[in-house]
N, C-alpha and C positions, 0 to 999 in steps of 0.2 A: 621185375626186370625182364628184358627181352630174352627170348630163348637163345641159348648158346649152342652152336653146332660147329663142327669142324668142316672147313672147306674141302670138297672132294678133290682128288688129284685131277690134273688136266687130262683130257682124253688124248690118247696117243694119236699122233698123226694130224692133229688139228692145226699145227703151226709149223711151217717149213723153215729151216734155218736160212738166214739171209746170206747170199753168196757175196764174198768180198770182191770189190772191183779193183783193189790194189794188189800188186804182186806180193808185197810184204807188208801187211798191215801191222802197225805197232800193237803190242799187247796191252790191253786195257784191263786193269784190275777193277772188278765190280765189287763193292763192299755192300753186303746186304744190311738192311736196317735191322736194328735189334727190336725185340718185342716192345720195349719201352718207347722206342722212337716211333713205332707204328700204332701206338694207342690213340684213342680219340682225343684224350687230353693233350698229348704231345703234339698231335697234328693241329689241334685248335690253337695252341700257343704259336706254332709256326705260321698258321694262317693269319692270326692277328698281327704278327710282326711283318708279314709280307704283302697282305692284301688290304686295299682300302676298306674302311669300315662302312662305306656306302654300299658295298656289295654284301648284302645280308644273306644269311643262310637260316632256313627255318629250323633245321635239326642240327644239334651239336655233335653229330656223328659223321664218320667218313666212310664212304662206300668202298667196298672191296670187290664185290661181284654182285650180279643180279640175274634173275631168270624169271621171265614172264611177269608175275605180279609180286615177286618176292625179291628182297634185297638183303645182303649181309654186309655188316660193317667190318672194319679192319680188326676188330676184336672177336669176330665170329658171331656176333649177335644177329639174329634173324628178324626181319621186319616184313610185314605185309604192306604193300605200297598202294595207298589210295590217292596218291598225289600224281603219279605218272609223269614225273618230271615237268610238272605244270602242263598237263594235258597233251604231252608229246607222245605218250606211249600207248595209244589206243590198241596197237598190235602187240603190246607187251615189251618188256626188256629182252633184247637179243632174240627177236623172232628168228628162227633158224633160216627161213627163206630170205629174209631181209639181210641177215649177216652174210649168207652165202652169195647173194647178188653183189653186195659191196666188195667182198673178197675177190670175186671173179673179175670185177672191174679193176680192182687194185692190181691184179696180175697183168693187166693190159696197159693202163696208164692212169695216173691220179690227177693230172692237171695239164691243160694246154692253154687255158683261157678261151672260152667260146668265141671271144672277140678276135682271137688270133687264128686258131685252128679249131673249127667247130667239130662236133662229134654227135653221133646218132642218139645216145641216151637222152640228151637235152631235147632233141626233136621228138623222140618217142614220148617223153614225159609231157611235153607241150601238147602233143596230139591227144594223149589220154586225158589231160585236164580239160581240154576243149570239149571232149565228149561227155565228161562227168558233170560239168556245171550246167545249171538250168538255162534255157533260152534257145529258141528255134531260129538261130541266125549264125552266121560265120563268126568264129572266135579265134583269138590268138592269145598266146601265153608268154609272159616274160618270167624268167627264173632268176632269183637273187638268193641271198644267203639268210637274211633275218626277217622277222615279221615287221619290225620298224622300217626296214629298207623297202619292203613290199608296199607299205602304206605310203611312204614318201614318194615312191615311183608312181603309185596310183594317182596321187595329187598332181605330180608333174604331168602325167598323161592327160588328166582331166583339164588342167589349165591350158595345155597345148591344143587339145581337141576343141575346146570351147572359146579360147581367147579371153577367158575371164579369170580373175584372181581369187574370188571368194570361196571359202570352204565353211560349211556348217557341220558341227558335231554336236554331241548331246551330253548333258549332265551325267556323270557316272561312267562315261565311255572310257575305254583304255585303248590307246593306239600305238604306244611305244615310248621310249625314253630319249630319243633324239630331240633336238630343239623343235623341229617342225612337228613331230608327232606329239611332243609334250604340249604344244599349243592346242592340239585337238583333244588330248586326254583331259577328262573332266573330273580330276581329283587332285587336290594339292599335295597332301602328305601321303607317302614320302616322295612322290615322283617329281613334283614341280617346285617343291619348297626351296626358296633362295636361289633359283637358277634362271629367273627371267631377266630381261624381257623376252617375250616369245614373238614369233613372226606375226606380221599384221595380216589383215583380211581373213582371220579365223574367227568364227562366231559360234556362240553356244546357245543351243535351244534346250528347253526343258524335256526331260524324259518322263513318261508316265510312271507314277509311283503311288502304290497303295499306301505305303508308309507315310508319305508326305501329302496324301490327299489330292494328288495330281492325276486327273482322269486323262484319257486319250484326247478328249475334246479340249481340255485345258492345255495339253501339250501342243496340239495343233493350233490353238489360238495363240500360244506363245510364239510359235514359229511364224505365224502370220504377222504378229506384232514386231517380230524381228525384221521381217521384210519391210515394215513401215518405218522402223526407227534406225536400223544400223546396216542391214544387209540388203542392198538393192538387188532384187531377184535376178535382173538381167546382167548382173556382174558376179553372180555366184556360179562357180564351175561345178561344184559337187556337194552333195550331202552324203556324209559317211556315218554309218551306224553299225554297231554290233547287233546281229539278230538276237543274240543272248548276251547281255552284259557279262564280261569276264571278271576282271578285278572289281567291277562295280557291284558284284553280288549275285551273279548267275540269275539275272532277271530277264526273262524272255520279253522281247518287244511284242506287245499285243498285235495280233494279225491285222486288225483293222488299222492300226497305226502304220504298219509297213505298207499296206495297200494305199492308204492316204498319201504317204510319202511318194510312192510311185506316181500317183496322179499329179501331185504338186510338181515333181520333177519334170514330168511330161508337159505340164502347162507352161513352165518357165524355161524349158530347154536346159535343165540342170541334170547332171549325171548322178545316178544313185550308186554308191559304193557300199557293198556289204563286206564288213570286216569279219571274215570267218576264221581268223587265225587260231582262236581257241575253240571255236564251236564246230569246225569242219572235220571231214573224214570220219564220219559215222558216230561222232560223239553224241549227237542228239537223236539218232535213229534214222537219219537221212544222211546223204553225203554232205549236205550243207544245211545249216539251220534255217536259212531263208526259204528253203523249199516248203516248210510247214505252212507258210503264209500264202503260197502260190505266187509270190512276187518274183519277178525276174529282174535282177539288178543289171546295171551296165558294166560294172566291174566287180570282181570278187578278189579279196586279198587272202592268201593262204600261207600256212607255215606249219609249225608244231608237228602234229601227227602225220603229216604228209609222208615223211620218210622214216617213221619208226625209230627216231632217235638220232638220225643224221641231220646236220644243219642245212636246210634248204627252205626257200620261201618263194612266193610267186604272186603275180597279178594275172588274172584271166579276165578277158573282156571282149566286147564287140570288136570285130576286126577293124572296122573303120575308126573306132576310137583308139585302139591300141597302135594303129599305124600313124598317129598324129605326130609323133616325134621324128625328127630328122635322123638319118643313120648316124650312129655314134652317140646319140642323146640318151640312150638307155644301155644298161649293162653294168659291169663291175668285174674286177679281176677274178674273183672267186665265184661269181654268180652262176648258178646252175652247175656246180662242181660235178664231174662225171660220176664219182663214187656215190654222192648223195642222190643223183638222178637214178642210178641203178637201184639204190635202196628204196627210193620212192616208188618206182615201178613195182618192186616186189611187195612193198607194204600195201599199195592199192590193190594188187592182186590178192593178197592175203585177206583184206577186208571183203572182197568179192567172194572168194572161194570158201571162206569160213563163216559166211553169213553174219558178219558183225553188225550190219544194220539192224537186223532182227534181234540180235543179241543185245544191242544197246537198248532197244525198246523194252525187252524183257527185264534187263537189269534195272532200268529205271522204275519199272513197276515193283520189283522186289524191294529196292531201296525205299521207295515211297511208303510201302506198306510196313516195312520193318521200322523205319524212322518214326512213323506215327504210333506204332505199338510201343516202341521203346520210350518215346517221349511221354506218352500217357502214363506209363508205369514208373519210370525213373525220375522224370523231370516235369511233372505236370505244371502247366502255366509258365514254362520257361522256353519251350520250343514253339516259337510264334508262327513260323512259316516253313513249309517244305515246297520248293518250287524248282522249275527247270523244264527241260525237254529231254526225253530219252534218258540216257545215263549221265547227262550234264545237269546235276542236281546240287542244290544247296539247302542247308538247314539253318534258319536264322534263330538266334537266341536273344531273349530279353530278360530284364530283371523285374519288369512289371508288365503283366499281360494286357492290362487295360490301356495303358499309355504306350505300350510297345517300346519302352525305353531300352535302347540297345545295350547289350552286355558283352562287350569285347573281352573283358577280363575272364568271363566264363569260357569263352571260346579258346583263349590262350591256355587256360588251365586244362581243358579237354585235350588239346593237342599235346600238351606236356605229359599228361597221364597216359595218353594213348601211346606215345613214343616209348615210355618206360615199359609198357606192356607189349610192345612190338608192332605198332601200327603207325604208319606215317599219314598225317592229315595236314591240310592247309586251310587257313581261313581266307576270307575275302569280304567284300562289301564296303560301302562308303564309310561305315562306322566300325568295320572290323569285327562284326558280331555274327558272321555266317561261316559255316563250314562247307566247303565244296568237295564234291566227289569227282575224281578223275581217274578212277581205277582202270587199269587195262581191260578192254572189252574181252580179252582172251582169258581172263582170270576164271578159274574153275568155280563151280558152285560151292565147293568145300572151302576154298580160300575166301570167297565172299562172306560166307557164314562165319568163318573164324574171325574175319575182320570186323563184322558187325557185332560179334560177341565182345570183342575187345573194346569197340566203341561204346557199347552199353556199360561196360565196367568203368571205362574212363569217364563217361558222363556221370556215373554215380559217384566216383571219386571227386570229380570237380564240384558237383552239387554239394557234397558233404563238406568240402573245404570252404565253400562260400557260406554255408550255413553255420560253420563253427565260429 
């Protein structure tokens, strides 16, 4: 079982009472939930009655509070968080500077809509993003709310800038759950199942895969064949790719592949979009994963860890490209929310001030070494691959080492045993047989080692279950 602890009392003075705007506000009786009503089981029953089953949750426990790389559920059970809210918490849960910046902005105003009355935090964040992203040219940034929204806007901008309709994405890529982004997402279940048809002029190119025997040259040949058969190159607006596949299994794009894509885009006047929503903001040891290859894309989509847990996303790109849309063609009611902008500026500052780029690289080395050691000792011939960049790592499991037959059941079992012992893990991959690491980069060495010890025990439990 996970360790049970009591929640500490709230710190005095951390929350100011809200002043009533009415002269005589009616008295409202607040009825506290009973312990039974706040149990994980009770909340799960309420969830199942109120929330569509299509909204899946990896863990059957309900969060009560969290701090850095630790989380406590409503029953007081403590967990080490190696999932980071799906790569959102590179600066950890409730980073004090991020929370303070958000609260300071809340004391001024929470919303005007940038399209109605603009505000400085949006401009300041756009300026900061323009300096962080690679490329020695003038840039501009659009701020929106979600990753899928960022990708959709990047495609809109690309089509407006080039006057072309076509988009090329890759097998295994994940770009969102809206209909346009699902058209680009290269995995059917669970994202695309039963919800087509999808928008036209979206084409799929092969992704290099050691598992499937697809080399970089094979993938490039497949792209050239696509140009010959379905995607007329002078009608293609953009090629979009994750520099490290996210849901597709944390597979880095080989650097020579990225460099070849840059050359192909330049040859045909196609814009190259790097989808950095999961890989950005220090996850791979650089601000953006594409930097490892030396390639400079025309646009970058961002979200997740940009604001340390607050909802915001964006598109950063060449100024001439970003200016392609007419005034009013870009935006959204909540896009670039001022509280989220303030949080993002603080999160970016924390990454810089706390040396989290170097920390990511060091954590990646630690995880690689420990996974290899644990795999050899606890699960020989089951841990088929350890891959990634920096602290964006995955471990792939198989049932047969020679054929590399995927073992998704083992991964599910590892996650379940880990949760019982107090560690939150998430799987990924085209076959669901990889575990991904998204632990906050601010996690202490002690927490990392405690989490790895739990992982080792959970792996041993899962292997024993499968051997029985």
